[in-house]
C-alpha positions as CSV (number, residue, x, y, z in Angstrom):
1,M,-73.5,-14.5,81.6
2,A,-73.2,-13.9,78.0
3,V,-70.3,-13.9,75.6
4,R,-70.0,-10.9,73.2
5,I,-67.7,-9.5,70.6
6,L,-67.1,-5.7,70.7
7,H,-66.1,-4.3,67.3
8,C,-63.9,-1.1,67.0
9,G,-64.6,-0.9,63.2
10,K,-61.5,0.4,61.5
11,S,-60.4,2.6,64.4
12,L,-57.0,1.4,65.6
13,L,-57.0,4.5,68.0
14,N,-60.1,3.2,69.9
15,Y,-58.7,-0.4,69.8
16,N,-55.4,0.8,71.3
17,L,-57.1,2.8,73.9
18,C,-59.1,-0.2,75.0
19,L,-55.9,-2.2,75.3
20,S,-54.2,0.4,77.5
21,E,-57.0,2.1,79.3
22,K,-59.4,-0.8,80.0
23,V,-63.0,0.6,79.5
24,F,-65.5,-0.5,76.9
25,G,-68.3,1.7,75.6
26,F,-71.5,0.5,74.0
27,T,-73.9,2.5,71.7
28,R,-76.7,0.1,72.8
29,R,-77.8,-1.3,76.2
30,G,-78.5,-4.8,77.0
31,Q,-75.1,-5.9,78.4
32,Q,-74.9,-7.4,81.9
33,L,-72.1,-7.1,84.6
34,G,-70.0,-10.2,84.3
35,D,-70.4,-10.6,80.5
36,T,-67.3,-11.9,78.8
37,V,-66.4,-9.5,75.9
38,Y,-63.7,-10.0,73.1
39,L,-62.3,-6.9,71.5
40,V,-61.8,-6.9,67.8
41,V,-60.8,-4.3,65.0
42,K,-60.4,-4.3,61.3
43,H,-56.8,-4.3,60.5
44,D,-55.0,-5.0,57.1
45,G,-58.3,-6.4,55.6
46,A,-58.9,-8.9,58.5
47,T,-60.9,-8.7,61.7
48,V,-58.5,-9.5,64.5
49,C,-59.0,-10.0,68.3
50,G,-56.4,-9.0,71.0
51,M,-58.1,-8.5,74.3
52,R,-60.8,-10.3,76.4
53,A,-62.3,-9.1,79.7
54,K,-65.4,-9.2,81.9
55,L,-67.7,-6.2,82.5
56,A,-67.0,-5.1,86.0
57,D,-69.1,-2.0,86.7
58,V,-70.7,0.8,84.8
59,T,-68.8,4.1,84.5
60,D,-69.4,7.6,83.4
61,A,-65.9,7.8,81.8
62,R,-66.4,9.4,78.4
63,P,-62.9,10.3,77.2
64,W,-63.4,9.7,73.4
65,P,-64.2,12.6,71.1
66,D,-67.5,11.1,69.9
67,A,-68.8,10.6,73.4
68,E,-72.4,11.3,72.6
69,H,-72.5,8.0,70.7
70,Y,-72.0,5.8,73.8
71,V,-75.0,5.3,76.0
72,V,-73.1,3.2,78.5
73,G,-69.5,2.3,79.6
74,Y,-68.0,-0.3,81.7
75,T,-64.8,-0.8,83.7
76,L,-63.3,-4.2,83.3
77,E,-62.0,-7.1,85.3
78,D,-60.2,-10.5,84.5
79,V,-58.4,-8.6,81.6
80,S,-56.2,-10.8,79.4
81,Y,-54.4,-10.2,76.1
82,S,-53.4,-12.1,73.0
83,E,-51.4,-11.8,69.8
84,P,-53.9,-10.4,67.3
85,F,-55.5,-13.3,65.5
86,E,-58.2,-13.5,62.8
87,I,-61.7,-14.5,63.8
88,Q,-62.8,-15.5,60.3
89,F,-63.1,-19.1,61.4
90,L,-66.5,-18.1,62.9
91,A,-67.9,-18.1,59.4
92,A,-67.8,-21.9,59.5
93,I,-70.3,-21.8,62.4
94,G,-72.3,-18.6,61.8
95,G,-72.6,-18.9,58.0
96,E,-72.4,-16.3,55.2
97,H,-73.6,-13.4,57.4
98,W,-71.5,-14.4,60.4
99,A,-70.4,-10.8,61.0
100,L,-73.9,-9.6,61.5
101,R,-74.6,-12.6,63.8
102,Y,-71.6,-12.1,66.0
103,L,-70.3,-8.6,65.6
104,Q,-73.1,-6.1,64.9
105,G,-74.3,-4.5,68.1
106,A,-72.1,-6.6,70.3
107,R,-75.1,-9.0,70.7
108,P,-74.7,-12.3,72.7
109,I,-73.2,-15.2,70.9
110,Q,-76.0,-17.9,70.9
111,E,-74.1,-20.9,69.6
112,A,-71.9,-22.6,72.3
113,E,-69.6,-24.0,69.7
114,A,-68.8,-20.4,68.5
115,A,-68.0,-19.2,72.0
116,D,-65.9,-22.3,72.7
117,Q,-63.9,-21.9,69.4
118,L,-63.3,-18.2,70.1
119,A,-62.1,-19.1,73.7
120,K,-59.7,-21.8,72.3
121,A,-58.3,-19.4,69.7
122,F,-57.7,-16.9,72.3
123,E,-55.8,-19.1,74.6
124,A,-53.7,-20.4,71.7
125,H,-52.6,-16.8,71.1
126,R,-52.5,-15.5,74.6
127,S,-49.8,-12.9,75.4
128,A,-48.4,-11.5,78.6
129,G,-49.4,-7.9,77.7
130,P,-51.3,-5.8,75.3
131,I,-50.1,-5.6,71.7
132,R,-50.8,-2.3,70.0
133,L,-51.7,-2.2,66.3
134,G,-50.6,0.6,63.9
135,V,-47.7,3.1,64.0
136,D,-49.4,6.3,62.8
137,E,-52.1,6.5,65.5
138,P,-51.4,9.2,68.2
139,S,-50.6,7.9,71.7
140,T,-52.9,8.5,74.6
141,P,-51.5,9.1,78.1
142,Q,-52.2,6.3,80.4
143,D,-53.5,8.4,83.4
144,A,-55.1,11.3,81.6
145,Y,-57.9,11.6,84.2
146,D,-56.2,9.9,87.1
147,E,-58.1,6.8,86.4
148,S,-56.9,3.3,85.2
149,D,-60.1,2.7,83.1
150,K,-61.0,4.7,80.1
151,A,-61.4,4.1,76.3
152,S,-64.2,3.3,74.0
153,P,-64.7,1.1,71.0
154,I,-67.2,1.3,68.3
155,E,-69.3,-1.8,68.4
156,N,-71.4,-1.3,65.2
157,V,-70.2,-2.9,61.9
158,S,-70.2,0.1,59.7
159,S,-71.6,0.3,56.2
160,D,-68.1,0.5,54.8
161,D,-67.2,-2.8,56.5
162,P,-67.1,-5.5,53.8
163,E,-68.4,-8.0,56.3
164,G,-71.7,-6.2,56.6
165,E,-72.2,-5.3,52.9
166,G,-75.3,-6.6,51.4
167,A,-76.2,-8.4,54.4
168,V,-79.7,-8.3,56.2
169,S,-79.8,-8.1,59.9
170,D,-81.9,-10.9,61.4
171,T,-83.0,-8.6,64.2
172,K,-86.0,-6.4,63.3
173,I,-86.4,-3.2,65.5
174,K,-89.7,-3.5,67.3
175,V,-91.2,-0.2,68.3
176,L,-92.9,0.3,71.7
177,G,-94.8,3.3,70.4
178,T,-94.7,6.9,69.2
179,F,-93.9,10.0,71.2
180,Q,-93.8,13.8,70.8
181,T,-91.1,15.9,72.2
182,I,-92.5,18.8,74.4
183,R,-90.7,21.5,76.5
184,F,-90.0,21.4,80.1
185,R,-91.8,24.4,81.6
186,N,-88.7,25.5,83.3
187,E,-86.0,24.2,85.7
188,K,-87.9,24.1,89.0
189,D,-91.6,23.6,88.3
190,L,-92.8,20.8,90.5
191,L,-95.0,19.2,87.8
192,Q,-93.1,19.9,84.5
193,G,-89.7,21.0,85.7
194,L,-86.3,19.4,84.6
195,E,-84.7,19.2,88.0
196,P,-87.6,17.6,89.9
197,L,-88.3,15.1,87.1
198,V,-84.6,14.1,86.7
199,T,-84.1,13.8,90.5
200,E,-87.1,11.5,90.8
201,H,-86.0,9.3,88.0
202,F,-82.3,9.7,88.3
203,Y,-81.1,6.2,88.3
204,S,-83.4,4.8,85.5
205,L,-82.5,7.9,83.4
206,L,-78.7,7.8,83.8
207,P,-77.6,4.1,83.7
208,A,-73.9,5.2,84.1
209,Y,-74.8,5.3,87.8
210,R,-76.0,2.3,89.8
211,E,-78.0,3.2,93.0
212,E,-76.0,0.8,95.1
213,H,-72.7,2.4,93.9
214,S,-73.6,6.0,94.2
215,L,-75.3,8.4,96.6
216,L,-77.2,11.4,95.2
217,I,-77.5,14.5,97.6
218,P,-80.2,16.6,95.9
219,D,-80.3,19.5,98.3
220,N,-79.5,22.4,96.0
221,R,-78.9,24.9,98.9
222,L,-76.7,22.7,101.1
223,F,-73.3,23.3,99.4
224,Q,-72.0,26.8,99.0
225,S,-68.5,27.9,98.3
226,A,-66.8,30.5,100.5
227,G,-67.6,33.3,98.1
228,V,-64.2,35.0,98.8
229,E,-61.2,35.5,96.6
230,A,-57.6,36.0,97.5
231,R,-55.9,39.3,96.4
232,G,-52.4,39.4,97.7
233,D,-52.5,39.1,101.5
234,S,-56.1,40.0,101.7
235,F,-59.5,38.4,100.9
236,I,-62.4,40.1,99.1
237,K,-65.9,39.0,98.6
238,G,-66.8,37.1,95.5
239,I,-69.6,35.2,94.0
240,R,-70.7,32.0,95.7
241,S,-71.0,28.9,93.7
242,I,-74.0,26.7,94.7
243,P,-74.4,23.4,92.8
244,D,-77.9,22.0,92.4
245,A,-76.8,18.5,93.6
246,L,-73.9,16.3,94.6
247,L,-73.3,12.8,93.4
248,I,-70.8,10.6,95.2
249,V,-69.8,7.7,92.9
250,Y,-68.0,4.5,93.9
251,N,-66.1,2.3,91.5
252,K,-63.5,-0.1,93.1
253,Q,-61.8,-0.6,89.8
254,L,-60.5,2.9,89.8
255,K,-57.3,4.3,91.4
256,N,-59.5,6.7,93.4
257,P,-62.5,4.5,94.1
258,I,-64.8,7.3,95.5
259,Q,-65.5,10.4,93.3
260,I,-67.5,13.6,93.4
261,N,-69.7,15.0,90.7
262,L,-71.0,18.6,91.1
263,I,-74.3,18.7,89.4
264,E,-75.9,21.7,87.6
265,Y,-79.4,21.5,86.3
266,E,-80.2,24.1,83.6
267,C,-83.3,24.4,81.4
268,F,-84.1,26.8,78.5
269,G,-87.7,25.5,78.8
270,E,-90.6,27.5,77.6
271,G,-89.0,30.8,78.4
272,K,-86.0,30.7,76.1
273,V,-87.0,29.6,72.6
274,S,-84.8,31.5,70.1
275,S,-81.3,30.5,69.3
276,Q,-80.0,33.9,70.4
277,E,-81.8,33.7,73.7
278,K,-80.3,30.3,74.4
279,S,-76.9,31.4,73.3
280,N,-76.9,34.5,75.5
281,Y,-78.1,32.5,78.5
282,L,-75.5,29.8,78.0
283,N,-72.6,32.3,77.7
284,S,-73.7,34.8,80.4
285,H,-75.0,32.4,83.0
286,V,-74.3,28.6,82.5
287,I,-70.7,28.7,81.5
288,P,-69.7,31.2,84.3
289,Q,-71.5,29.1,86.8
290,L,-69.7,25.9,85.8
291,M,-66.4,27.7,85.8
292,R,-67.1,28.8,89.4
293,F,-67.6,25.2,90.4
294,A,-64.4,24.2,88.8
295,S,-62.3,27.0,90.3
296,T,-63.6,26.3,93.7
297,F,-61.5,23.1,93.9
298,S,-58.9,24.2,91.5
299,I,-55.4,25.4,92.2
300,V,-56.5,28.9,90.9
301,T,-58.1,29.3,94.2
302,D,-56.1,30.1,97.3
303,K,-55.2,26.9,99.0
304,Q,-56.4,28.2,102.4
305,I,-59.8,28.9,101.0
306,R,-59.9,25.8,98.9
307,D,-59.0,23.6,101.9
308,Q,-61.7,25.3,104.1
309,T,-64.3,24.7,101.4
310,I,-63.2,21.0,101.3
311,R,-63.5,20.6,105.0
312,D,-66.8,22.3,105.1
313,W,-68.4,20.3,102.2
314,T,-66.9,17.1,103.6
315,D,-68.5,17.6,106.9
316,K,-71.8,18.3,105.2
317,V,-71.5,15.0,103.2
318,I,-70.6,13.1,106.3
319,A,-73.6,14.5,108.2
320,F,-75.9,13.6,105.3
321,I,-74.6,10.1,105.3
322,F,-74.8,9.5,109.1
323,S,-78.3,11.0,109.2
324,D,-79.8,7.8,107.6
325,P,-79.0,4.1,108.4
326,D,-79.3,3.0,104.8
327,R,-76.7,5.6,103.6
328,M,-74.4,4.6,106.4
329,R,-74.7,0.9,105.5
330,K,-74.1,1.8,101.8
331,L,-70.9,3.8,102.5
332,S,-69.6,1.2,104.9
333,S,-70.0,-1.5,102.4
334,W,-67.9,0.5,100.0
335,I,-65.1,0.9,102.6
336,K,-65.2,-2.8,103.4
337,E,-64.8,-3.6,99.7
338,I,-61.8,-1.2,99.4
339,D,-60.3,-2.6,102.7
340,P,-61.7,-6.0,103.7
341,G,-59.8,-6.1,106.8
342,I,-60.8,-2.8,108.2
343,A,-62.1,-2.5,111.9
344,E,-65.6,-1.3,112.3
345,Q,-64.6,1.6,114.5
346,L,-62.4,3.0,111.8
347,I,-64.9,2.9,109.0
348,G,-66.2,6.4,109.8
349,R,-62.6,7.8,109.5
350,Q,-62.1,6.1,106.2
351,I,-65.2,7.5,104.8
352,D,-64.0,11.1,105.8
353,K,-60.7,10.4,104.2
354,H,-62.1,9.2,100.9
355,I,-64.5,12.0,100.6
356,T,-61.8,14.5,101.3
357,N,-59.6,12.8,98.7
358,A,-62.4,12.9,96.2
359,F,-62.7,16.7,96.5
360,Q,-59.0,17.0,96.1
361,K,-58.4,14.7,93.2
362,T,-61.5,13.5,91.3
363,I,-63.9,16.4,90.8
364,K,-66.2,16.3,87.8
365,V,-68.6,19.1,86.8
366,M,-71.8,17.6,85.5
367,L,-74.4,19.5,83.5
368,V,-78.0,18.3,83.0
369,V,-79.7,20.4,80.5
370,D,-82.6,20.1,77.9
371,E,-80.5,21.2,74.9
372,L,-76.8,21.4,74.1
373,S,-75.0,21.1,70.8
374,T,-71.8,19.2,70.2
375,D,-69.9,22.3,69.6
376,Q,-71.2,23.9,72.9
377,R,-70.3,20.7,74.8
378,D,-66.8,20.7,73.5
379,T,-66.3,24.3,74.3
380,I,-67.5,23.9,77.9
381,S,-65.4,20.8,78.2
382,N,-62.2,22.7,77.1
383,V,-62.9,25.5,79.5
384,I,-63.4,23.2,82.5
385,S,-60.4,21.0,81.7
386,A,-58.2,24.0,81.9
387,F,-58.8,24.1,85.8
388,K,-56.3,21.8,87.5
389,L,-56.5,19.9,90.7
390,E,-53.7,19.6,93.4
391,N,-52.5,16.3,91.8
392,G,-52.1,18.1,88.3
393,E,-55.2,16.4,86.8
394,S,-57.8,18.4,85.0
395,I,-61.4,18.7,86.3
396,R,-63.6,16.8,84.0
397,F,-66.8,17.8,82.4
398,L,-69.9,15.7,81.8
399,S,-73.1,16.6,80.1
400,Y,-76.5,14.8,79.8
401,I,-79.3,16.2,77.6
402,V,-82.7,15.3,79.0
403,R,-85.8,15.8,77.0
404,L,-89.6,15.4,77.8
405,H,-91.7,13.3,75.7
406,Q,-95.5,12.9,75.6
407,R,-97.0,9.6,74.4
408,I,-98.9,9.6,71.1
409,A,-99.6,5.9,70.9
410,I,-98.4,2.6,72.3
411,T,-98.2,-0.3,69.8
412,D,-96.1,-3.0,71.6
413,E,-95.4,-2.9,75.3
414,R,-92.8,-5.6,75.0
415,A,-90.6,-3.6,72.6
416,E,-87.5,-1.7,73.6
417,Y,-87.5,1.1,71.0
418,A,-89.7,4.2,70.6
419,L,-90.0,6.9,67.9
420,S,-90.2,10.5,68.8
421,V,-91.0,13.6,66.8
422,Q,-90.3,17.3,67.6
């Protein structure tokens, strides 16, 4: 496994979040589970380190304001802390441009001597707990999302970082080829529709979810809410909420290791081209639909109705799991990791218990769409987070923008980057 350094730039807020919340976010892929990562930040003119951890599992946690910058996040294990110490000594090994060699892009440290010296320095300054830096940074609640793992650093050495000024990176971007962005036909089209294509390529498209640690239920008519509302002592008919898919996510690092994502696919496609058309559709259809998802499991819905929906949906999830031996084996393996000593005959009951708990405490509303601005995403996130679960936590909102590209030319099949034009 590789050794890396993750640089928070000058953001003490991000650095302190990582210390307390135990999640690392990366703007580039390439990391591997088990990699050892040192966390550093620019403070008082020096680059200092105060945390070391191993990457434990991918996560879709995106609590930072600039969430769109981070393509992948990881929960952590084997976390340890140190008194902040300067890492300038790496210049003796890496040379004049040591910062680009070791800090930019959180690339692996190639020299064993550099990794060894970093480990020795960390051990020499080891502390019993995290040491926050700065007194003017706003504090962040430990359990904002009922998770023990959330925060994100910035691993790029920015242009205003003196360590990167005037230096030339030794890694040239190699372009795979050129592509043109084209429109999805609509949401459902079997050949050029957003939902069928995303469903087919779900795990390669969304690296925040590993197939062995998640279960996608793509039946978009299976789950329907009760469609009734409580008015005093009586119930009246309302509008049903029907998500396009459910995603069950497992992460043993979290307080609630099994979580539920309600997925909605939306596509402006070829039918809605103007800004006004898109805005009207978003405000009149998409946002109300997402709000219905959130309200179904929120305390704004009568508890009797909410509990009945949870029972019905849990039964459908259990039936889907038990209808296939591979799904059953997958869920059973999760339960055995959570409780290694569990008896085989009790696994089914524990699956039911954890799924029910997920619907009660860890709901996320997930929008997969072909176009969404940062302001629109923030607006929807604020609306969804206003809905509270029984444990007092907000329902979280996630968004993924998916676009369709047509190949223009392939120049180097071994490369990892591509250029796209729209």
